[in-house]
BASEDO-671172 format. One record per residue (C-alpha): residue in one letter; x, y, z. Coordinates in steps of 0.5 Angstrom, whole numbers, plus 500, padded with zeros to 3 digits. Layout:
residues N
+-----+-----+-----+-----+
| res |  c1 |  c2 |  c3 |
+-----+-----+-----+-----+
|   a |   X |   Y |   Z |
...
+-----+-----+-----+-----+
This chain:
residues 184
+-----+-----+-----+-----+
| res |  c1 |  c2 |  c3 |
+-----+-----+-----+-----+
|   m | 487 | 477 | 471 |
|   s | 490 | 482 | 467 |
|   k | 497 | 485 | 467 |
|   v | 496 | 493 | 468 |
|   n | 501 | 498 | 468 |
|   l | 499 | 503 | 473 |
|   e | 501 | 510 | 475 |
|   t | 500 | 514 | 481 |
|   p | 496 | 518 | 484 |
|   l | 490 | 513 | 483 |
|   t | 483 | 516 | 481 |
|   d | 476 | 512 | 482 |
|   e | 477 | 510 | 475 |
|   k | 483 | 507 | 475 |
|   v | 481 | 503 | 482 |
|   k | 475 | 501 | 479 |
|   n | 478 | 498 | 473 |
|   l | 483 | 493 | 478 |
|   q | 480 | 486 | 479 |
|   i | 483 | 481 | 484 |
|   g | 489 | 477 | 481 |
|   d | 491 | 483 | 477 |
|   e | 498 | 483 | 476 |
|   v | 500 | 491 | 477 |
|   f | 507 | 494 | 475 |
|   l | 506 | 501 | 479 |
|   s | 510 | 507 | 478 |
|   g | 510 | 514 | 481 |
|   i | 510 | 517 | 488 |
|   i | 508 | 512 | 494 |
|   y | 509 | 513 | 501 |
|   t | 511 | 509 | 507 |
|   a | 508 | 508 | 514 |
|   r | 507 | 503 | 519 |
|   d | 504 | 502 | 526 |
|   a | 507 | 508 | 529 |
|   a | 507 | 513 | 523 |
|   h | 500 | 511 | 522 |
|   k | 498 | 513 | 529 |
|   k | 501 | 519 | 528 |
|   l | 498 | 521 | 522 |
|   v | 491 | 519 | 524 |
|   d | 492 | 523 | 530 |
|   l | 494 | 529 | 526 |
|   i | 487 | 528 | 522 |
|   h | 483 | 528 | 528 |
|   d | 487 | 534 | 530 |
|   n | 485 | 537 | 524 |
|   k | 492 | 539 | 522 |
|   a | 496 | 538 | 515 |
|   l | 499 | 531 | 514 |
|   p | 506 | 531 | 511 |
|   f | 504 | 529 | 504 |
|   d | 498 | 530 | 500 |
|   v | 494 | 524 | 501 |
|   k | 489 | 525 | 495 |
|   g | 490 | 519 | 491 |
|   s | 496 | 516 | 495 |
|   v | 498 | 509 | 496 |
|   v | 501 | 507 | 502 |
|   y | 506 | 502 | 503 |
|   y | 507 | 498 | 509 |
|   v | 514 | 497 | 510 |
|   g | 520 | 499 | 514 |
|   p | 526 | 499 | 510 |
|   t | 533 | 497 | 512 |
|   p | 539 | 503 | 511 |
|   a | 541 | 504 | 504 |
|   q | 548 | 501 | 501 |
|   p | 552 | 506 | 498 |
|   g | 549 | 508 | 491 |
|   q | 542 | 505 | 492 |
|   a | 536 | 509 | 494 |
|   i | 534 | 505 | 499 |
|   g | 536 | 498 | 503 |
|   a | 531 | 492 | 503 |
|   a | 524 | 494 | 502 |
|   g | 519 | 488 | 503 |
|   p | 512 | 489 | 506 |
|   t | 510 | 488 | 513 |
|   t | 504 | 484 | 515 |
|   s | 498 | 489 | 514 |
|   y | 493 | 487 | 519 |
|   r | 496 | 492 | 524 |
|   m | 494 | 498 | 520 |
|   d | 487 | 496 | 520 |
|   p | 485 | 500 | 525 |
|   f | 487 | 506 | 522 |
|   v | 485 | 505 | 515 |
|   e | 478 | 508 | 515 |
|   d | 481 | 515 | 517 |
|   m | 486 | 515 | 512 |
|   f | 481 | 513 | 506 |
|   k | 477 | 519 | 509 |
|   a | 483 | 523 | 508 |
|   g | 484 | 521 | 501 |
|   m | 488 | 515 | 501 |
|   k | 486 | 510 | 495 |
|   g | 491 | 504 | 496 |
|   m | 495 | 500 | 500 |
|   i | 501 | 495 | 499 |
|   g | 503 | 490 | 504 |
|   k | 502 | 482 | 506 |
|   g | 497 | 478 | 509 |
|   a | 489 | 478 | 509 |
|   r | 485 | 484 | 511 |
|   s | 479 | 485 | 516 |
|   k | 472 | 486 | 514 |
|   p | 472 | 493 | 516 |
|   v | 478 | 494 | 511 |
|   i | 474 | 490 | 506 |
|   e | 468 | 495 | 507 |
|   g | 472 | 501 | 507 |
|   l | 475 | 499 | 500 |
|   k | 468 | 499 | 497 |
|   k | 466 | 505 | 501 |
|   y | 472 | 509 | 499 |
|   t | 473 | 506 | 492 |
|   g | 480 | 503 | 494 |
|   v | 485 | 497 | 493 |
|   y | 489 | 493 | 497 |
|   f | 496 | 490 | 493 |
|   g | 500 | 485 | 496 |
|   a | 507 | 485 | 495 |
|   t | 511 | 479 | 495 |
|   g | 514 | 477 | 502 |
|   g | 521 | 475 | 502 |
|   a | 523 | 479 | 496 |
|   a | 525 | 485 | 499 |
|   a | 532 | 486 | 495 |
|   l | 528 | 485 | 488 |
|   i | 523 | 490 | 491 |
|   s | 528 | 495 | 493 |
|   k | 531 | 495 | 485 |
|   c | 524 | 498 | 483 |
|   i | 525 | 504 | 488 |
|   k | 529 | 510 | 484 |
|   k | 528 | 515 | 490 |
|   a | 527 | 515 | 497 |
|   e | 527 | 521 | 502 |
|   v | 524 | 521 | 509 |
|   i | 519 | 526 | 510 |
|   a | 516 | 526 | 517 |
|   f | 517 | 523 | 524 |
|   d | 525 | 521 | 523 |
|   e | 525 | 519 | 530 |
|   l | 521 | 513 | 528 |
|   g | 527 | 510 | 524 |
|   p | 525 | 505 | 519 |
|   e | 518 | 507 | 521 |
|   a | 519 | 514 | 519 |
|   v | 514 | 516 | 513 |
|   r | 518 | 516 | 507 |
|   k | 516 | 519 | 500 |
|   l | 518 | 513 | 494 |
|   e | 519 | 514 | 487 |
|   v | 518 | 507 | 484 |
|   k | 518 | 504 | 477 |
|   d | 514 | 498 | 475 |
|   m | 514 | 495 | 482 |
|   p | 511 | 488 | 482 |
|   l | 504 | 487 | 486 |
|   i | 498 | 483 | 486 |
|   v | 491 | 486 | 487 |
|   i | 489 | 482 | 493 |
|   n | 482 | 486 | 495 |
|   d | 479 | 490 | 489 |
|   s | 474 | 496 | 490 |
|   t | 468 | 491 | 490 |
|   g | 470 | 487 | 496 |
|   k | 473 | 481 | 492 |
|   d | 478 | 478 | 496 |
|   l | 484 | 474 | 492 |
|   y | 485 | 469 | 498 |
|   n | 478 | 467 | 499 |
|   e | 477 | 466 | 492 |
|   g | 483 | 462 | 492 |
|   r | 481 | 458 | 498 |
|   k | 474 | 457 | 495 |
|   a | 477 | 454 | 488 |
|   w | 482 | 449 | 492 |
|   e | 476 | 447 | 496 |
|   n | 472 | 445 | 490 |
|   k | 478 | 441 | 487 |
+-----+-----+-----+-----+
């Protein structure tokens, strides 16, 4: 386990250097999308239409932030449960996405996708929405404004604290932790 400063966009090389348990401080541009936005994004992919952002090397954060208070870029921005996005992940990988941020375990097809497309799944700490929002320097809705908190946003982040939960080799921090606990 290492401490890693990581900049977006991600490349295969950057992703391959990450291992489960690594503490990552992510900086750069990331995008938000939850269930409804993912459906719209995947529909655009299936219809061979342009997406509202350059997906190549992108990181998508599963979050529906609260409204920003005066002087803030964004409101509370804690992760949502990731498995709801699992049906959309392969299409997003095919489009060029490299990383996802959320909370909770991922399905076997997502783990296989991480290996096939050289991707990474980061965990953000649930319940730390106010802390995470301090790492977000700019936020702007770029698509699907009608979805309210679930609209796609472009975020500029600085040193967003994350943990590598699933790496590009298919390792799973939750499973490794469970095995270590069972072997005590």
